[in-house]
N, C-alpha and C positions, 0 to 999 in steps of 0.2 A: 132189320133190327138196327137201332141207332147206337153208335158207339161214341163214347166221349173221348176227347183227346186228353191224354194224361200230361199234366204240366208240372209234375212233382219231381223232386230230386231226392233219392233215398238218403243222401248224406245230410240233408237238412233235418232229418229226424234222428240221426245217429246219437248226438249228445243226450237228447231227451230219453231216447230208448235205453241207453246205457245206464242212466240214473234210475229209470223205472224198473229195470231188471234187477236192481239191487234189493228190492223188496221181496219178501218170501211169497212164493206161490204165483209169481208173475211169469208170463211166457210171451215170447215173441210170436207174432201172428201176422196175418194179412187181413185187411178190412176192405171197406168200400173201394171200388174201382182199382183193386190191387195195391192199395196203399199199405205201407208197413204200420203195424200197430203193436200194442202191448195189452194183454188181457190178464184178468185175475178171475180164476174159476170160470173161464169162458166168457166173462163179461168185459166189455171194452173199457179200458182205463184211459188210453190215449192213442192217438194216431196222427199221421200226417194227412192233412186234408188233401183231396185230389187236385185242388187248385194249386197246391204247393206253397200257398201264402201263409198258412197258419196251422197250429196244432190244437185240435179240440181235446180237452182233458175233462174227464168226468169229475164233477165237483158239486157237492150239495149246494143248494140255492143260497143258504146263509153265508157260506164261505165265498161263493161266487160273487155275491154283491159286495162283500168287503174288499175282495181283490180288484174288482172292477173300479171301485171308488178310489182305492189307494194307488193303483198302478194303471191308470187309463191309457198310458202310452205303450203298455205291454200286453194288456188283455182287452178283449172285446167280446161281444156276443152278437153274431149275425142274426137276422130275423129268424132264420130257419132253426136256430138253437134256443131261442127265447123260452120255449115251453119245456125244455129238457135240461137236466142237471149237468150242463157242460159250460166250460169257459174256454175261450179260444185265445191262444197265445200266438202273437206274430212270430214267425220264425226268426226274424232278424233282431228281436228285442227281448233278450232274457239273460239272466245270470244264473250260475250254477246253484247258488244258495237259495234263491227264490224258487227256481223250478223244482229243486229237491223238496222244499217246503210244500209246494202245491201238489207235487206227486205223492208225497206221504199222506196228505189229507185225502187225495183221491183213492189211494190204496186202502186207507183205513175205512173208507166208505164201501169197499168191495170185499175186503178180507173177512175171514171168519173171526169170531171172538177169540178162538184158540190161537190163530195166527197172530192176532194183534197182541195177545197176552205174551206169547213167546217172543215176539219182536221187542216188546217193551222190556221184558226181563233180560234179554240179551243186550239191549242198549244200556240198561242200568248196570249190568255186570261189566260191560266194557267201558263204563264211565263216559258214555256219549251223552 
């Protein structure tokens, strides 16, 4: 059996993971090749790629195209991901506001209607 060498550093995912876990129903998990990930209802929201170079984030194609166009220095889509609703963020190029925005869109694509409604109501009640 062929084993892949793991080139990732868990701390590279820490900031993204901490933001992702602020959304309702998210849970810390482990994904491909033992990489850390965050899931919603058992579905992958984001993870550290086993190469350690980027973070795939589940994102509907319409949003993905907009972010790729607007932030080409931050996001990319490797050939392997082209047919899947994921955008990949370089681990060295992101800011908290942008990643929070992208993760919220990702979460909304995976959450239940009820979770989204409750989240929006809480956000409105707190003046956010």
